[in-house]
C-alpha positions in Angstrom: 13.2 -42.9 -38.6 16.4 -45.1 -38.5 19.7 -43.5 -39.5 20.5 -44.9 -42.9 23.0 -44.3 -45.8 22.4 -45.0 -49.6 25.0 -44.9 -52.2 25.4 -46.3 -55.8 23.0 -47.1 -58.4 21.5 -50.5 -59.6 19.8 -53.4 -58.0 19.4 -52.4 -54.3 20.9 -54.3 -51.4 20.2 -53.7 -47.6 23.1 -54.4 -45.0 21.9 -54.9 -41.4 24.8 -55.0 -38.7 25.3 -57.1 -35.7 25.2 -56.2 -32.0 27.6 -53.7 -31.0 28.0 -52.7 -34.5 26.8 -50.0 -36.7 26.5 -49.0 -40.5 30.1 -48.1 -40.8 31.2 -52.0 -40.3 30.2 -52.4 -44.0 32.1 -49.6 -45.4 34.8 -51.8 -47.3 32.2 -54.1 -48.8 29.9 -50.7 -49.5 32.7 -49.5 -51.4 33.4 -52.8 -53.8 29.9 -52.9 -54.7 28.3 -49.5 -55.4 29.6 -49.3 -58.9 26.9 -51.9 -59.6 24.5 -51.5 -56.8 22.4 -49.4 -54.6 23.8 -49.9 -51.5 21.9 -49.0 -48.1 23.2 -49.4 -45.0 21.2 -48.8 -41.8 21.6 -48.0 -37.8 19.5 -50.4 -36.4 17.6 -49.1 -33.0 20.1 -48.4 -30.2 23.1 -48.3 -32.4 25.3 -45.9 -34.1 23.4 -43.0 -35.0 19.8 -44.3 -34.6 17.9 -43.9 -31.1 16.9 -45.9 -28.7 13.4 -45.4 -27.7 12.1 -48.3 -25.3 13.4 -51.0 -23.3 13.3 -54.0 -25.6 14.1 -53.8 -29.3 12.5 -57.1 -30.7 13.7 -58.3 -33.9 10.2 -58.0 -35.3 10.2 -54.3 -34.4 13.4 -53.4 -35.7 12.1 -55.2 -38.9 9.2 -52.9 -39.4 11.9 -49.7 -38.7 13.9 -51.2 -41.6 10.9 -51.3 -43.6 10.1 -47.3 -42.7 13.5 -47.1 -44.7 12.4 -48.7 -47.4 9.4 -46.7 -48.1 11.6 -43.6 -47.5 13.7 -44.7 -50.3 10.3 -45.7 -52.3 11.8 -49.4 -52.8 9.7 -51.9 -53.3 11.6 -55.2 -53.1 15.3 -55.5 -51.7 18.0 -58.0 -50.7 18.8 -58.2 -47.4 22.2 -59.1 -45.9 22.3 -59.4 -42.3 25.2 -60.3 -39.9 24.4 -62.0 -36.6 21.8 -59.6 -35.0 21.1 -58.2 -38.1 20.6 -62.0 -39.8 18.3 -61.8 -37.0 16.3 -59.1 -38.1 16.7 -60.3 -41.9 14.7 -63.5 -40.6 11.9 -61.8 -39.2 11.6 -59.5 -42.5 11.6 -62.8 -44.6 8.8 -64.0 -42.1 6.9 -60.9 -41.7 7.5 -59.0 -44.7 7.2 -61.2 -47.2 6.5 -59.3 -50.3 9.6 -56.9 -49.4 12.4 -59.3 -49.5 13.9 -60.6 -53.0 16.9 -62.5 -51.3 18.3 -63.2 -48.1 22.0 -63.6 -47.0 22.7 -64.8 -43.3 26.4 -64.0 -42.3 27.2 -65.6 -39.2 23.7 -65.7 -38.1 21.0 -68.4 -37.3 17.1 -69.0 -37.9 17.0 -70.6 -34.8 15.8 -69.0 -31.2 18.3 -69.0 -28.1 18.4 -71.5 -26.1 17.9 -71.2 -21.9 22.1 -70.8 -21.2 22.2 -68.1 -24.3 19.4 -66.4 -22.7 20.9 -66.4 -19.3 24.1 -65.1 -21.0 22.5 -62.4 -22.7 20.9 -61.0 -19.1 24.1 -61.5 -17.6 26.0 -59.4 -20.5 23.5 -56.4 -19.8 24.4 -56.4 -16.3 27.9 -56.4 -17.0 27.6 -53.6 -19.7 26.0 -51.6 -17.1 28.5 -52.0 -14.4 31.9 -52.0 -16.7 30.9 -51.5 -20.3 34.6 -51.5 -21.3 35.6 -54.5 -19.8 33.0 -56.4 -21.3 33.9 -54.8 -25.0 37.9 -55.8 -24.3 37.0 -59.3 -23.3 34.5 -60.0 -26.3 35.9 -58.3 -29.2 38.9 -60.4 -29.8 36.5 -63.6 -29.7 35.0 -62.5 -32.7 37.7 -63.4 -35.1 39.1 -67.0 -35.1 42.2 -67.4 -32.8 44.6 -67.8 -36.0 43.3 -64.5 -37.5 44.1 -62.5 -34.4 47.5 -61.3 -35.3 46.2 -60.8 -38.9 43.4 -58.5 -38.4 44.7 -56.6 -35.6 43.5 -53.3 -37.3 40.0 -54.6 -37.9 39.8 -55.8 -34.5 40.9 -52.1 -33.1 37.9 -50.9 -35.4 35.0 -52.9 -33.9 36.1 -52.1 -30.7 35.9 -48.5 -31.3 32.5 -48.8 -33.0 31.4 -51.2 -30.2 32.5 -48.4 -27.6 30.4 -45.9 -29.0 27.2 -48.0 -28.7 25.1 -46.8 -25.8 24.3 -49.2 -22.6 20.3 -48.4 -23.3 20.7 -49.5 -26.7 23.0 -52.7 -25.9 20.6 -53.9 -23.3 17.5 -53.5 -25.6 19.0 -55.4 -27.7 20.3 -57.8 -25.9 16.6 -58.5 -24.6 15.3 -58.3 -27.9 17.6 -60.9 -29.3 16.7 -63.3 -26.0 13.1 -63.1 -27.0 12.9 -63.8 -30.8 11.5 -67.1 -32.0 12.6 -70.1 -34.1 12.4 -68.8 -37.5 13.9 -72.5 -39.2 10.5 -72.4 -41.1 11.8 -69.7 -43.7 14.7 -72.6 -44.9 11.2 -74.3 -46.4 8.9 -71.4 -46.9 10.9 -68.9 -48.6 10.9 -68.7 -52.3 13.9 -66.5 -53.2 17.5 -67.0 -52.9 19.0 -68.0 -49.4 23.1 -67.5 -49.0 24.3 -69.0 -46.2 27.8 -67.7 -44.6 29.3 -69.5 -41.8 32.6 -69.4 -40.0 33.6 -72.7 -38.8 35.6 -71.3 -35.7 32.6 -69.0 -34.9 32.2 -68.6 -31.0 29.6 -66.5 -30.9 26.7 -68.6 -33.1 27.1 -72.2 -33.1 27.6 -73.2 -36.7 27.7 -77.2 -36.4 24.0 -76.9 -34.6 22.7 -74.3 -37.5 24.5 -76.5 -40.4 22.7 -79.4 -39.0 19.1 -78.4 -40.0 19.8 -76.6 -43.0 17.7 -78.7 -45.8 19.5 -79.7 -49.0 17.3 -77.1 -51.3 18.1 -75.6 -54.6 17.5 -72.2 -53.4 20.1 -72.4 -50.8 23.3 -71.5 -51.0 26.1 -72.8 -48.5 29.2 -71.5 -48.0 31.8 -72.3 -45.2 34.8 -70.8 -44.4 37.9 -71.1 -41.8 37.1 -68.1 -39.9 35.3 -66.8 -37.2 32.4 -64.5 -36.2 33.7 -62.0 -38.6 33.8 -64.0 -42.0 33.1 -60.7 -44.1 36.0 -59.2 -42.8 38.0 -62.2 -42.5 37.5 -63.7 -46.0 36.4 -60.0 -47.2 37.2 -61.3 -51.0 35.2 -64.6 -51.1 32.2 -62.5 -49.2 32.5 -59.8 -51.9 32.5 -62.3 -54.7 29.2 -64.1 -53.4 27.3 -60.5 -53.2 28.3 -59.5 -56.4 26.8 -62.8 -57.8 23.3 -62.2 -56.5 
């Protein structure tokens, strides 16, 4: 069973963190929502307090583990909020476990699969993590925030670095391998009948915003929000993201 925390009462919202993150990344949003919602935050395999048990953690297998948590909590249908890799898992949930998904919120994520360049980059990141993990974290973490926000969000940057450095190498490589194997799930943008909220950072250097925006259809159940942020929109535009989540 994956590690999880559940606080609050009301409409359940499940938060799925990104790569090199864990459930603590949602602390501020959790505190802003739990008075009116049941907030479930989960550590995905190989991250935080959840063990890594295999060489590759596919998005589909992560989704199965998330469903086990829902079963444990006796929750039939929930809204999922996924950041980056957590968004990939959310897409897998909407594809495979449709009956358990009420709404989806993709934060700095995408329905697209990796191109060949990105797949190669993920393998190189695994190699770098094994050789010099501190260097990988020190180099990559600042790029998560928009250039014009880095001075303003120094405390948040320190926080995400601390979380990243606690992630075990095997969990890192298993997630990287899983992400590079994920299929294109853009069909859910047309097939999913619940509400889809898409939060995009226009200065995101991790997930290409322009490419994803080019394929999002203009449908009544799709709500698109664009911010002048990097990959950490839920921190860089906290008030706006909180308002969006309260409206669901």
